[in-house]
C-alpha positions as CSV (number, residue, x, y, z in Angstrom):
1,X,2.5,1.3,27.1
2,X,0.9,-2.1,27.3
3,X,-2.0,-0.3,29.3
4,X,-2.6,2.0,26.5
5,X,-2.3,-0.8,24.1
6,X,-4.5,-2.9,25.8
7,X,-7.3,0.0,25.9
8,X,-6.8,0.4,22.3
9,X,-7.6,-3.4,21.8
10,X,-10.5,-3.5,24.0
11,X,-11.8,-0.1,22.3
12,X,-11.7,-1.7,18.9
13,X,-13.4,-4.7,20.2
14,X,-16.2,-2.9,21.6
15,X,-17.2,-1.6,18.3
16,X,-17.3,-5.4,17.6
17,X,-14.1,-5.5,15.4
18,X,-11.8,-8.4,15.8
19,X,-8.4,-7.7,16.9
20,X,-5.1,-9.7,17.1
21,X,-1.7,-8.6,18.4
22,X,1.0,-7.1,16.0
23,X,4.8,-7.2,16.9
24,X,5.5,-4.1,19.2
25,X,6.3,-1.0,17.2
26,X,5.4,-2.7,13.9
27,X,3.0,-3.6,11.7
28,X,3.5,-7.5,11.5
29,X,1.3,-10.0,13.2
30,X,2.8,-11.3,16.4
31,X,1.1,-14.6,16.1
32,X,3.3,-17.6,14.9
33,X,3.6,-18.7,11.6
34,X,2.3,-22.5,10.1
35,X,6.0,-23.5,9.5
36,X,6.6,-23.4,13.5
37,X,3.1,-23.9,14.7
38,X,3.1,-26.7,17.5
39,X,-0.5,-27.8,16.8
40,X,-1.4,-27.1,20.6
41,X,-4.0,-24.8,22.3
42,X,-5.7,-22.8,19.3
43,X,-4.2,-24.7,16.9
44,X,-4.9,-28.0,18.5
45,X,-7.0,-29.0,15.4
46,X,-4.8,-27.5,12.7
47,X,-2.7,-24.2,12.3
48,X,-5.0,-21.1,12.7
49,X,-3.7,-17.9,11.3
50,X,-4.4,-14.4,12.7
51,X,-7.7,-14.0,10.5
52,X,-9.2,-17.1,12.3
53,X,-7.6,-16.0,15.9
54,X,-8.7,-12.2,15.8
55,X,-11.3,-11.9,18.6
56,X,-13.8,-9.7,20.7
57,X,-13.6,-11.4,23.6
58,X,-12.1,-9.0,26.4
59,X,-10.9,-11.8,28.9
60,X,-8.5,-12.8,25.6
61,X,-7.6,-9.4,24.9
62,X,-6.6,-8.6,28.4
63,X,-4.5,-12.1,28.7
64,X,-2.7,-11.2,25.4
65,X,-1.9,-7.6,26.0
66,X,-0.6,-8.2,29.5
67,X,2.1,-10.2,28.0
68,X,3.7,-7.1,26.2
69,X,3.2,-3.8,24.4
70,X,2.0,-5.4,21.2
71,X,0.2,-2.9,18.7
72,X,-3.4,-3.7,17.7
73,X,-4.3,-5.2,14.1
74,X,-8.0,-5.5,13.3
75,X,-8.9,-8.1,11.0
76,X,-11.4,-6.7,8.6
77,X,-13.1,-9.5,7.2
78,X,-14.4,-11.3,10.5
79,X,-15.3,-7.5,11.9
80,X,-17.4,-7.1,8.9
81,X,-15.3,-4.1,7.3
82,X,-14.2,-2.7,4.4
83,X,-11.4,-0.2,4.8
84,X,-10.6,2.3,2.2
85,X,-6.6,3.3,2.9
86,X,-5.8,6.8,1.4
87,X,-1.8,6.5,0.9
88,X,0.6,8.9,0.4
89,X,3.1,9.3,-2.3
90,X,6.4,7.5,-1.7
91,X,9.5,9.3,-1.7
92,X,10.3,8.0,-5.3
93,X,6.9,9.2,-6.6
94,X,6.8,12.0,-9.5
95,X,7.1,15.2,-8.0
96,X,3.6,16.6,-7.3
97,X,1.9,13.4,-7.6
98,X,-1.6,13.4,-5.7
99,X,-2.3,11.1,-2.7
100,X,-4.8,8.8,-2.1
101,X,-7.2,11.2,-0.5
102,X,-6.8,13.7,-3.5
103,X,-7.6,10.6,-5.9
104,X,-10.6,9.2,-3.9
105,X,-12.1,12.9,-3.6
106,X,-11.9,13.2,-7.4
107,X,-13.5,9.8,-7.8
108,X,-16.2,10.9,-5.4
109,X,-16.9,14.4,-7.3
110,X,-16.9,12.5,-10.7
111,X,-19.8,10.3,-9.5
112,X,-21.9,12.8,-7.9
113,X,-20.9,12.2,-4.3
114,X,-19.5,13.9,-1.3
115,X,-16.5,11.9,0.4
116,X,-18.3,10.1,2.9
117,X,-18.4,11.1,6.5
118,X,-17.3,7.9,8.5
119,X,-14.8,6.5,11.0
120,X,-11.6,7.7,10.1
121,X,-8.1,7.2,11.3
122,X,-4.9,8.8,10.5
123,X,-2.0,6.5,9.7
124,X,1.8,6.4,10.8
125,X,2.8,7.6,7.1
126,X,0.3,10.5,7.0
127,X,-2.5,8.7,5.0
128,X,-5.8,7.9,6.5
129,X,-8.2,5.1,6.8
130,X,-11.9,5.0,6.2
131,X,-13.8,2.3,8.0
132,X,-17.2,0.9,6.6
133,X,-19.5,-1.5,7.5
134,X,-19.6,-4.3,4.5
135,X,-23.2,-5.7,4.0
136,X,-24.1,-8.9,4.9
137,X,-24.0,-11.9,2.0
138,X,-21.4,-9.9,0.0
139,X,-17.8,-11.3,0.8
140,X,-15.4,-8.4,-0.4
141,X,-11.6,-9.0,-0.9
142,X,-8.4,-6.7,-0.7
143,X,-7.9,-4.5,-3.6
144,X,-4.6,-2.5,-4.7
145,X,-5.2,0.6,-6.8
146,X,-8.4,-0.7,-8.3
147,X,-10.4,2.1,-7.1
148,X,-7.9,4.9,-8.0
149,X,-4.0,5.4,-7.7
150,X,-2.8,5.2,-3.9
151,X,-6.4,4.1,-2.8
152,X,-6.6,0.6,-1.6
153,X,-9.1,-1.6,0.4
154,X,-9.1,-4.0,2.9
155,X,-11.6,-6.6,3.5
156,X,-11.6,-10.3,3.6
157,X,-7.8,-11.6,3.9
158,X,-6.7,-8.2,5.1
159,X,-6.0,-6.3,8.3
160,X,-5.5,-2.8,9.3
161,X,-3.6,-1.2,12.2
162,X,-5.8,0.1,15.0
163,X,-5.8,3.4,16.5
164,X,-3.8,3.8,19.5
165,X,-0.9,1.8,17.9
166,X,2.4,3.1,17.7
167,X,5.3,2.5,15.0
168,X,8.6,4.6,14.7
169,X,7.6,6.6,11.9
170,X,4.2,8.0,14.2
171,X,1.2,7.0,15.7
172,X,-2.2,5.5,14.5
173,X,-5.0,8.1,15.7
174,X,-8.8,8.8,15.2
175,X,-9.5,11.7,12.9
176,X,-13.3,11.9,12.7
177,X,-16.5,9.9,13.2
178,X,-17.7,7.9,16.1
179,X,-19.3,4.9,13.9
180,X,-18.3,3.2,10.6
181,X,-20.8,4.0,8.3
182,X,-22.3,1.6,5.5
183,X,-20.3,1.1,2.6
184,X,-22.0,3.6,-0.1
185,X,-23.9,2.0,-2.8
186,X,-21.7,3.4,-5.8
187,X,-18.5,2.4,-4.3
188,X,-19.9,-1.0,-3.4
189,X,-20.7,-1.4,-7.2
190,X,-17.2,-0.9,-8.2
191,X,-15.6,-3.2,-5.6
192,X,-18.4,-6.3,-5.6
193,X,-16.9,-9.2,-7.3
194,X,-17.8,-9.1,-11.2
195,X,-20.3,-11.5,-12.3
196,X,-18.9,-14.6,-14.0
197,X,-19.3,-14.9,-17.7
198,X,-21.4,-17.9,-18.4
199,X,-19.0,-20.5,-20.0
200,X,-19.3,-22.0,-23.3
201,X,-19.2,-25.8,-23.3
202,X,-15.6,-27.4,-23.7
203,X,-16.4,-28.4,-26.9
204,X,-17.2,-25.0,-28.4
205,X,-15.2,-23.6,-31.0
206,X,-13.5,-20.0,-31.2
207,X,-16.6,-18.9,-33.2
208,X,-18.8,-19.4,-30.6
209,X,-16.5,-17.8,-27.8
210,X,-16.2,-14.7,-29.9
211,X,-19.9,-14.4,-30.5
212,X,-20.4,-14.5,-26.7
213,X,-18.0,-11.9,-26.3
214,X,-19.9,-9.7,-28.9
215,X,-23.1,-10.3,-27.4
216,X,-21.5,-9.1,-24.0
217,X,-19.7,-6.2,-25.4
218,X,-23.2,-5.0,-26.9
219,X,-24.8,-5.7,-23.5
220,X,-22.2,-4.0,-21.6
221,X,-21.9,-1.0,-23.8
222,X,-25.7,-0.5,-23.6
223,X,-25.5,-0.8,-19.5
224,X,-23.0,2.3,-19.6
225,X,-24.7,4.3,-22.2
226,X,-28.4,4.1,-19.9
227,X,-26.3,4.8,-16.7
228,X,-28.0,7.6,-14.8
229,X,-26.1,10.4,-13.0
230,X,-24.1,9.3,-9.7
231,X,-23.7,5.7,-11.1
232,X,-22.1,6.2,-14.6
233,X,-18.3,5.9,-13.5
234,X,-19.3,2.8,-11.6
235,X,-21.1,1.4,-14.3
236,X,-18.2,2.5,-16.7
237,X,-15.5,0.7,-14.1
238,X,-17.6,-2.5,-14.2
239,X,-18.4,-3.0,-17.5
240,X,-14.8,-2.7,-18.4
241,X,-13.9,-5.1,-15.6
242,X,-16.3,-7.6,-16.8
243,X,-15.1,-7.1,-20.9
244,X,-11.4,-7.3,-19.9
245,X,-11.6,-11.0,-19.4
246,X,-12.6,-11.2,-23.1
247,X,-9.3,-9.1,-24.1
248,X,-7.0,-11.4,-22.0
249,X,-8.7,-14.6,-23.7
250,X,-8.1,-13.1,-27.1
251,X,-12.0,-13.0,-27.7
252,X,-11.9,-9.2,-28.3
253,X,-9.2,-6.8,-29.0
254,X,-8.4,-4.1,-26.4
255,X,-9.0,-1.2,-28.6
256,X,-12.3,-2.1,-29.8
257,X,-13.6,-2.4,-26.2
258,X,-12.1,0.9,-25.4
259,X,-13.7,2.6,-28.5
260,X,-17.1,1.3,-27.8
261,X,-17.3,1.9,-23.8
262,X,-15.5,5.2,-24.4
263,X,-18.2,6.4,-26.6
264,X,-20.8,5.1,-24.2
265,X,-19.3,6.7,-21.2
266,X,-19.0,10.4,-22.9
267,X,-22.3,9.8,-24.2
268,X,-23.7,9.7,-20.5
269,X,-21.7,13.2,-20.0
270,X,-18.4,11.9,-18.5
271,X,-15.4,13.6,-20.0
272,X,-13.3,11.9,-22.4
273,X,-10.3,11.9,-20.0
274,X,-12.6,10.6,-17.3
275,X,-13.3,7.9,-19.3
276,X,-9.7,7.0,-20.3
277,X,-8.6,7.1,-16.9
278,X,-11.3,4.4,-15.7
279,X,-11.1,2.0,-18.5
280,X,-7.4,2.0,-18.4
281,X,-7.6,1.0,-14.3
282,X,-10.3,-1.5,-15.0
283,X,-9.0,-3.1,-18.1
284,X,-5.5,-3.4,-16.9
285,X,-6.9,-5.0,-13.6
286,X,-9.4,-7.6,-15.4
287,X,-6.5,-8.5,-18.2
288,X,-4.1,-9.1,-15.3
289,X,-6.4,-11.2,-13.4
290,X,-8.0,-13.4,-16.3
291,X,-4.8,-14.7,-18.0
292,X,-6.3,-18.1,-17.9
293,X,-9.5,-18.9,-19.7
294,X,-12.0,-21.1,-17.3
295,X,-13.3,-24.3,-18.4
296,X,-16.7,-25.2,-18.1
């Protein structure tokens, strides 16, 4: 077993992916935590977490996996990866609810694209991971449900379990694609951090903030209305995420934003239900992550 898992770690490293050990039979990191760090060895200059200690060095990998049957974790950020996690409905989900693969496929269809062909693995739970190479100069973060229900992503600050790892519920296996393809542009446009709003001076009165919000609403509505086939849903999503902060700050009523963007989205050819679903997801996320107004 240890030899099999060592080979899985070396195979991942051969792709240029940074690996670290997971506890045998689990998805949890096997490295020590900060509370128990002795500040020796790799941590001599300060505690190093799994993302910092992940490696592609074959000698270090052999030394680590010769010590036990560790599962293999891939640190997605240092590996230059974005991994899309298509999960399956949990036992307590509504009967007949679509899984992540179905909702992601529907999103691809609505944006006018096929489901990307790339390196793909089957997870122990029956879901799948789609591996993409992230573009240089863009620091993507993890997301949970931002793209669609049961569709998460792993990038900086995250990791995935590599093919070849084994858990009590099943193995992780390669399904297709020898190489990870670049992140599709339409998907990247959804995941790239929303640009920060220009901040009004700290002495600005509420009226100035409201006027800026009104300008932002007009600009984003115009951007959505001018979106071309293949970028309509992504443009709508980004507009809603950008304007959600003004809803959270009390500068714009939510129903005003929804009405403006709903009309712009439908004007480009999106259906009413597609617009409502996208707006609800993007606004909920943005409002939850912008509860505190940034100051200049």
